[in-house]
BADO-919506 format. One record per residue (C-alpha): residue number from 1; residue in three letters; x, y, z. Coordinates in steps of 0.02 Angstrom, whole numbers, padded with zeros to 5 digits. Last residue first. Layout:
<pts>
+------+-------+--------+--------+--------+
! milo ! fimar !     c1 !     c2 !     c3 !
+------+-------+--------+--------+--------+
!  NUM !   ALA !      X !      Y !      Z !
...
+------+-------+--------+--------+--------+
</pts>
This chain:
<pts>
+------+-------+--------+--------+--------+
! milo ! fimar !     c1 !     c2 !     c3 !
+------+-------+--------+--------+--------+
!  268 !   UNK ! -02535 ! -05385 !  00674 !
!  267 !   UNK ! -02364 ! -05308 !  00704 !
!  266 !   UNK ! -02221 ! -05349 !  00587 !
!  265 !   UNK ! -02061 ! -05431 !  00660 !
!  264 !   UNK ! -01908 ! -05334 !  00603 !
!  263 !   UNK ! -01805 ! -05440 !  00472 !
!  262 !   UNK ! -01850 ! -05328 !  00328 !
!  261 !   UNK ! -01793 ! -05166 !  00421 !
!  260 !   UNK ! -01628 ! -05244 !  00462 !
!  259 !   UNK ! -01599 ! -05309 !  00281 !
!  258 !   UNK ! -01630 ! -05127 !  00221 !
!  257 !   UNK ! -01513 ! -05059 !  00353 !
!  256 !   UNK ! -01374 ! -05180 !  00301 !
!  255 !   UNK ! -01396 ! -05138 !  00115 !
!  254 !   UNK ! -01382 ! -04954 !  00150 !
!  253 !   UNK ! -01225 ! -04981 !  00251 !
!  252 !   UNK ! -01153 ! -05089 !  00110 !
!  251 !   UNK ! -01178 ! -04949 ! -00015 !
!  250 !   UNK ! -01111 ! -04817 !  00107 !
!  249 !   UNK ! -00946 ! -04909 !  00133 !
!  248 !   UNK ! -00878 ! -05061 !  00224 !
!  247 !   UNK ! -00832 ! -04986 !  00393 !
!  246 !   UNK ! -00732 ! -05111 !  00491 !
!  245 !   UNK ! -00575 ! -05002 !  00476 !
!  244 !   UNK ! -00656 ! -04860 !  00575 !
!  243 !   UNK ! -00582 ! -04688 !  00566 !
!  242 !   UNK ! -00488 ! -04718 !  00407 !
!  241 !   UNK ! -00632 ! -04810 !  00337 !
!  240 !   UNK ! -00746 ! -04658 !  00375 !
!  239 !   UNK ! -00619 ! -04546 !  00284 !
!  238 !   UNK ! -00624 ! -04655 !  00132 !
!  237 !   UNK ! -00816 ! -04669 !  00132 !
!  236 !   UNK ! -00830 ! -04480 !  00134 !
!  235 !   UNK ! -00713 ! -04473 ! -00020 !
!  234 !   UNK ! -00812 ! -04603 ! -00111 !
!  233 !   UNK ! -00977 ! -04513 ! -00071 !
!  232 !   UNK ! -00902 ! -04350 ! -00141 !
!  231 !   UNK ! -00842 ! -04433 ! -00297 !
!  230 !   UNK ! -01013 ! -04511 ! -00332 !
!  229 !   UNK ! -01097 ! -04336 ! -00295 !
!  228 !   UNK ! -00983 ! -04265 ! -00423 !
!  227 !   UNK ! -01026 ! -04398 ! -00554 !
!  226 !   UNK ! -01216 ! -04378 ! -00515 !
!  225 !   UNK ! -01219 ! -04189 ! -00531 !
!  224 !   UNK ! -01259 ! -04095 ! -00371 !
!  223 !   UNK ! -01420 ! -03999 ! -00378 !
!  222 !   UNK ! -01395 ! -03817 ! -00396 !
!  221 !   UNK ! -01413 ! -03681 ! -00262 !
!  220 !   UNK ! -01442 ! -03510 ! -00340 !
!  219 !   UNK ! -01358 ! -03360 ! -00254 !
!  218 !   UNK ! -01471 ! -03210 ! -00214 !
!  217 !   UNK ! -01521 ! -03292 ! -00048 !
!  216 !   UNK ! -01342 ! -03275 !  00013 !
!  215 !   UNK ! -01287 ! -03426 !  00119 !
!  214 !   UNK ! -01273 ! -03372 !  00303 !
!  213 !   UNK ! -01094 ! -03384 !  00363 !
!  212 !   UNK ! -01023 ! -03523 !  00472 !
!  211 !   UNK ! -00894 ! -03463 !  00604 !
!  210 !   UNK ! -00729 ! -03560 !  00597 !
!  209 !   UNK ! -00699 ! -03643 !  00760 !
!  208 !   UNK ! -00537 ! -03625 !  00853 !
!  207 !   UNK ! -00379 ! -03717 !  00902 !
!  206 !   UNK ! -00294 ! -03685 !  00732 !
!  205 !   UNK ! -00252 ! -03865 !  00706 !
!  204 !   UNK ! -00407 ! -03932 !  00782 !
!  203 !   UNK ! -00514 ! -03817 !  00673 !
!  202 !   UNK ! -00416 ! -03880 !  00522 !
!  201 !   UNK ! -00458 ! -04058 !  00569 !
!  200 !   UNK ! -00648 ! -04015 !  00571 !
!  199 !   UNK ! -00634 ! -03921 !  00410 !
!  198 !   UNK ! -00544 ! -04068 !  00325 !
!  197 !   UNK ! -00682 ! -04186 !  00368 !
!  196 !   UNK ! -00808 ! -04060 !  00307 !
!  195 !   UNK ! -00732 ! -04073 !  00135 !
!  194 !   UNK ! -00845 ! -04211 !  00080 !
!  193 !   UNK ! -01002 ! -04118 !  00120 !
!  192 !   UNK ! -00950 ! -03960 !  00019 !
!  191 !   UNK ! -00845 ! -03823 !  00099 !
!  190 !   UNK ! -00809 ! -03647 !  00035 !
!  189 !   UNK ! -00689 ! -03547 !  00148 !
!  188 !   UNK ! -00683 ! -03360 !  00165 !
!  187 !   UNK ! -00537 ! -03264 !  00241 !
!  186 !   UNK ! -00556 ! -03075 !  00272 !
!  185 !   UNK ! -00424 ! -02947 !  00304 !
!  184 !   UNK ! -00379 ! -02804 !  00421 !
!  183 !   UNK ! -00217 ! -02705 !  00394 !
!  182 !   UNK ! -00096 ! -02729 !  00539 !
!  181 !   UNK !  00054 ! -02769 !  00424 !
!  180 !   UNK ! -00038 ! -02918 !  00350 !
!  179 !   UNK ! -00225 ! -02970 !  00365 !
!  178 !   UNK ! -00218 ! -03060 !  00199 !
!  177 !   UNK ! -00094 ! -03191 !  00130 !
!  176 !   UNK ! -00098 ! -03275 !  00304 !
!  175 !   UNK ! -00266 ! -03355 !  00251 !
!  174 !   UNK ! -00164 ! -03473 !  00138 !
!  173 !   UNK ! -00026 ! -03506 !  00261 !
!  172 !   UNK ! -00148 ! -03552 !  00401 !
!  171 !   UNK ! -00250 ! -03662 !  00285 !
!  170 !   UNK ! -00087 ! -03748 !  00222 !
!  169 !   UNK ! -00067 ! -03825 !  00401 !
!  168 !   UNK ! -00220 ! -03932 !  00352 !
!  167 !   UNK ! -00145 ! -04018 !  00203 !
!  166 !   UNK ! -00306 ! -04062 !  00107 !
!  165 !   UNK ! -00342 ! -03879 !  00079 !
!  164 !   UNK ! -00526 ! -03837 !  00070 !
!  163 !   UNK ! -00574 ! -03789 ! -00107 !
!  162 !   UNK ! -00634 ! -03620 ! -00167 !
!  161 !   UNK ! -00528 ! -03549 ! -00020 !
!  160 !   UNK ! -00558 ! -03361 ! -00037 !
!  159 !   UNK ! -00430 ! -03239 !  00029 !
!  158 !   UNK ! -00494 ! -03061 !  00043 !
!  157 !   UNK ! -00424 ! -02882 !  00052 !
!  156 !   UNK ! -00250 ! -02916 ! -00005 !
!  155 !   UNK ! -00175 ! -02751 !  00052 !
!  154 !   UNK !  00011 ! -02783 !  00014 !
!  153 !   UNK !  00067 ! -02937 ! -00079 !
!  152 !   UNK !  00197 ! -03045 !  00018 !
!  151 !   UNK !  00234 ! -03215 ! -00046 !
!  150 !   UNK !  00320 ! -03342 !  00068 !
!  149 !   UNK !  00184 ! -03469 !  00071 !
!  148 !   UNK !  00015 ! -03490 ! -00015 !
!  147 !   UNK !  00080 ! -03441 ! -00187 !
!  146 !   UNK !  00111 ! -03622 ! -00256 !
!  145 !   UNK ! -00043 ! -03677 ! -00154 !
!  144 !   UNK ! -00145 ! -03660 ! -00316 !
!  143 !   UNK ! -00192 ! -03495 ! -00377 !
!  142 !   UNK ! -00335 ! -03379 ! -00445 !
!  141 !   UNK ! -00280 ! -03195 ! -00436 !
!  140 !   UNK ! -00421 ! -03065 ! -00435 !
!  139 !   UNK ! -00403 ! -02882 ! -00453 !
!  138 !   UNK ! -00288 ! -02875 ! -00602 !
!  137 !   UNK ! -00178 ! -02724 ! -00652 !
!  136 !   UNK ! -00170 ! -02683 ! -00466 !
!  135 !   UNK !  00016 ! -02676 ! -00448 !
!  134 !   UNK !  00029 ! -02836 ! -00343 !
!  133 !   UNK ! -00086 ! -02935 ! -00454 !
!  132 !   UNK !  00006 ! -02890 ! -00616 !
!  131 !   UNK !  00172 ! -02933 ! -00522 !
!  130 !   UNK !  00104 ! -03100 ! -00475 !
!  129 !   UNK !  00042 ! -03142 ! -00647 !
!  128 !   UNK !  00209 ! -03083 ! -00721 !
!  127 !   UNK !  00312 ! -03188 ! -00597 !
!  126 !   UNK !  00214 ! -03344 ! -00634 !
!  125 !   UNK !  00226 ! -03313 ! -00825 !
!  124 !   UNK !  00417 ! -03288 ! -00798 !
!  123 !   UNK !  00430 ! -03453 ! -00706 !
!  122 !   UNK !  00333 ! -03556 ! -00836 !
!  121 !   UNK !  00153 ! -03604 ! -00785 !
!  120 !   UNK !  00119 ! -03787 ! -00738 !
!  119 !   UNK !  00148 ! -03744 ! -00556 !
!  118 !   UNK !  00001 ! -03626 ! -00542 !
!  117 !   UNK ! -00045 ! -03437 ! -00552 !
!  116 !   UNK ! -00195 ! -03370 ! -00641 !
!  115 !   UNK ! -00244 ! -03183 ! -00661 !
!  114 !   UNK ! -00412 ! -03102 ! -00673 !
!  113 !   UNK ! -00455 ! -02920 ! -00723 !
!  112 !   UNK ! -00555 ! -02787 ! -00638 !
!  111 !   UNK ! -00728 ! -02827 ! -00688 !
!  110 !   UNK ! -00821 ! -02996 ! -00668 !
!  109 !   UNK ! -00908 ! -03120 ! -00782 !
!  108 !   UNK ! -00802 ! -03169 ! -00935 !
!  107 !   UNK ! -00634 ! -03170 ! -00839 !
!  106 !   UNK ! -00719 ! -03258 ! -00696 !
!  105 !   UNK ! -00752 ! -03418 ! -00799 !
!  104 !   UNK ! -00574 ! -03421 ! -00878 !
!  103 !   UNK ! -00496 ! -03400 ! -00705 !
!  102 !   UNK ! -00608 ! -03537 ! -00636 !
!  101 !   UNK ! -00553 ! -03662 ! -00772 !
!  100 !   UNK ! -00371 ! -03619 ! -00758 !
!   99 !   UNK ! -00367 ! -03643 ! -00569 !
!   98 !   UNK ! -00475 ! -03800 ! -00581 !
!   97 !   UNK ! -00347 ! -03881 ! -00697 !
!   96 !   UNK ! -00208 ! -03822 ! -00589 !
!   95 !   UNK ! -00274 ! -03910 ! -00441 !
!   94 !   UNK ! -00329 ! -03876 ! -00261 !
!   93 !   UNK ! -00397 ! -03700 ! -00274 !
!   92 !   UNK ! -00356 ! -03535 ! -00186 !
!   91 !   UNK ! -00434 ! -03372 ! -00233 !
!   90 !   UNK ! -00334 ! -03211 ! -00191 !
!   89 !   UNK ! -00437 ! -03051 ! -00192 !
!   88 !   UNK ! -00391 ! -02871 ! -00210 !
!   87 !   UNK ! -00535 ! -02751 ! -00193 !
!   86 !   UNK ! -00675 ! -02862 ! -00129 !
!   85 !   UNK ! -00746 ! -02712 ! -00029 !
!   84 !   UNK ! -00912 ! -02695 ! -00124 !
!   83 !   UNK ! -00988 ! -02854 ! -00194 !
!   82 !   UNK ! -00962 ! -02919 ! -00364 !
!   81 !   UNK ! -00826 ! -03039 ! -00309 !
!   80 !   UNK ! -00950 ! -03124 ! -00183 !
!   79 !   UNK ! -01082 ! -03161 ! -00316 !
!   78 !   UNK ! -00954 ! -03237 ! -00433 !
!   77 !   UNK ! -00887 ! -03347 ! -00296 !
!   76 !   UNK ! -01063 ! -03397 ! -00244 !
!   75 !   UNK ! -01108 ! -03447 ! -00422 !
!   74 !   UNK ! -00950 ! -03545 ! -00445 !
!   73 !   UNK ! -00971 ! -03631 ! -00276 !
!   72 !   UNK ! -01149 ! -03681 ! -00330 !
!   71 !   UNK ! -01077 ! -03761 ! -00488 !
!   70 !   UNK ! -00944 ! -03852 ! -00389 !
!   69 !   UNK ! -01058 ! -03931 ! -00260 !
!   68 !   UNK ! -01154 ! -03922 ! -00096 !
!   67 !   UNK ! -01095 ! -03760 ! -00019 !
!   66 !   UNK ! -01070 ! -03737 !  00167 !
!   65 !   UNK ! -00991 ! -03563 !  00180 !
!   64 !   UNK ! -00856 ! -03531 !  00313 !
!   63 !   UNK ! -00791 ! -03364 !  00378 !
!   62 !   UNK ! -00639 ! -03304 !  00451 !
!   61 !   UNK ! -00589 ! -03122 !  00502 !
!   60 !   UNK ! -00400 ! -03099 !  00481 !
!   59 !   UNK ! -00317 ! -02971 !  00592 !
!   58 !   UNK ! -00276 ! -03094 !  00727 !
!   57 !   UNK ! -00166 ! -03195 !  00609 !
!   56 !   UNK ! -00203 ! -03376 !  00623 !
!   55 !   UNK ! -00106 ! -03481 !  00748 !
!   54 !   UNK ! -00027 ! -03633 !  00670 !
!   53 !   UNK !  00120 ! -03626 !  00790 !
!   52 !   UNK !  00099 ! -03561 !  00962 !
!   51 !   UNK !  00141 ! -03370 !  00964 !
!   50 !   UNK !  00312 ! -03287 !  00960 !
!   49 !   UNK !  00400 ! -03452 !  00955 !
!   48 !   UNK !  00592 ! -03446 !  00960 !
!   47 !   UNK !  00701 ! -03603 !  00920 !
!   46 !   UNK !  00885 ! -03588 !  00942 !
!   45 !   UNK !  00975 ! -03686 !  00809 !
!   44 !   UNK !  01109 ! -03816 !  00852 !
!   43 !   UNK !  01178 ! -03828 !  00673 !
!   42 !   UNK !  01059 ! -03782 !  00531 !
!   41 !   UNK !  01030 ! -03849 !  00356 !
!   40 !   UNK !  00999 ! -04037 !  00377 !
!   39 !   UNK !  00901 ! -04000 !  00536 !
!   38 !   UNK !  00783 ! -03896 !  00431 !
!   37 !   UNK !  00727 ! -04055 !  00338 !
!   36 !   UNK !  00682 ! -04152 !  00498 !
!   35 !   UNK !  00591 ! -03994 !  00564 !
!   34 !   UNK !  00496 ! -03980 !  00402 !
!   33 !   UNK !  00431 ! -04157 !  00414 !
!   32 !   UNK !  00394 ! -04131 !  00603 !
!   31 !   UNK !  00274 ! -03991 !  00569 !
!   30 !   UNK !  00329 ! -03808 !  00586 !
!   29 !   UNK !  00186 ! -03685 !  00548 !
!   28 !   UNK !  00188 ! -03496 !  00527 !
!   27 !   UNK !  00369 ! -03514 !  00468 !
!   26 !   UNK !  00532 ! -03416 !  00486 !
!   25 !   UNK !  00707 ! -03486 !  00463 !
!   24 !   UNK !  00861 ! -03382 !  00503 !
!   23 !   UNK !  01039 ! -03433 !  00449 !
!   22 !   UNK !  01200 ! -03343 !  00510 !
!   21 !   UNK !  01350 ! -03385 !  00406 !
!   20 !   UNK !  01513 ! -03482 !  00400 !
!   19 !   UNK !  01495 ! -03612 !  00261 !
!   18 !   UNK !  01483 ! -03486 !  00128 !
!   17 !   UNK !  01342 ! -03502 ! -00005 !
!   16 !   UNK !  01348 ! -03618 ! -00154 !
!   15 !   UNK !  01304 ! -03782 ! -00072 !
!   14 !   UNK !  01152 ! -03707 !  00018 !
!   13 !   UNK !  01087 ! -03645 ! -00148 !
!   12 !   UNK !  01095 ! -03826 ! -00223 !
!   11 !   UNK !  01013 ! -03893 ! -00061 !
!   10 !   UNK !  00870 ! -03768 ! -00079 !
!    9 !   UNK !  00847 ! -03815 ! -00265 !
!    8 !   UNK !  00840 ! -04005 ! -00218 !
!    7 !   UNK !  00720 ! -03978 ! -00073 !
!    6 !   UNK !  00593 ! -03876 ! -00171 !
!    5 !   UNK !  00458 ! -04007 ! -00160 !
!    4 !   UNK !  00325 ! -03911 ! -00063 !
!    3 !   UNK !  00377 ! -03948 !  00120 !
!    2 !   UNK !  00545 ! -03864 !  00110 !
!    1 !   UNK !  00468 ! -03709 !  00020 !
+------+-------+--------+--------+--------+
</pts>
C-alpha cells in the first residue's frame, strides 16, 4: 500500500488513531523505498524475517511461456482457461485499458463469468468485482496490480501474468495470491521478447529460475503486427542503452554491420 501511492490516505488514518499503540507491518518484499516510508510510522521497530524477502511461496508452482505477441497471448490465455483445473483464476495485466479489453474478450469466449478490477473503477465497483470473484460468481478476475497486494481470496487455483510486471518485486506479490494456507497453486507468466529483460531481473530477485513450459501445439502462433514489433524493438533498445550507454540502437547496429560487410576484401 505504501509503495502504490496510498501514502496520503495512510497518513490521514495515522493521524486519527491513538498515539500510544502497537503497530505491525507485514510484507513479502521490503525495498528501501518502503523502509523509508515505514520509518515515518514506526518508532524503533524490531524487524523479523521468517524467510529472506522476495521468496516465493513454496506451495506455488511457477511456469513461463515465451509468447511472441499480444494476439498469441490472447489465444494461449483462452486455451488455458478452457483446461480442467483452472477453477478460480486471477489474470494480471499492466494497464487498465488492457484489463478492460481482455475481460471483454474472455467474456465472449469462456464459461464461468469474468470480472475486471482496476484503479479507474469506483470503489464500490472494485469491491463488488472482488466479492463476485471471492464467492464464485465469476471464475476469472482480470486485474491490474491494484489487487496484487493485501487481498486474500481463498483457493485461487492459478495466477496468470499476461504482462510481466515492470516492478520486479510485484511478481512475488502477484503470485502470492495463490498457494495460500497450504493449498497448492500455479503461477503462469507470458513473456514476449521485450519482456525477457524483466524475467532475468525477476529471477535475480527471487533467486531461482522460472521453468519454461512447452508451448501448446493447439494454440496458433500469429505474426507480430508491425506497430507492436516496433514497440518491442524500442523497449529492447532502451534496456540495451541502460546496460551500455554507447549502444546507438538496432537501426544503427544493422547499418554498422552492412558497412562492415561491404568493407571486407573480396576474394578473387
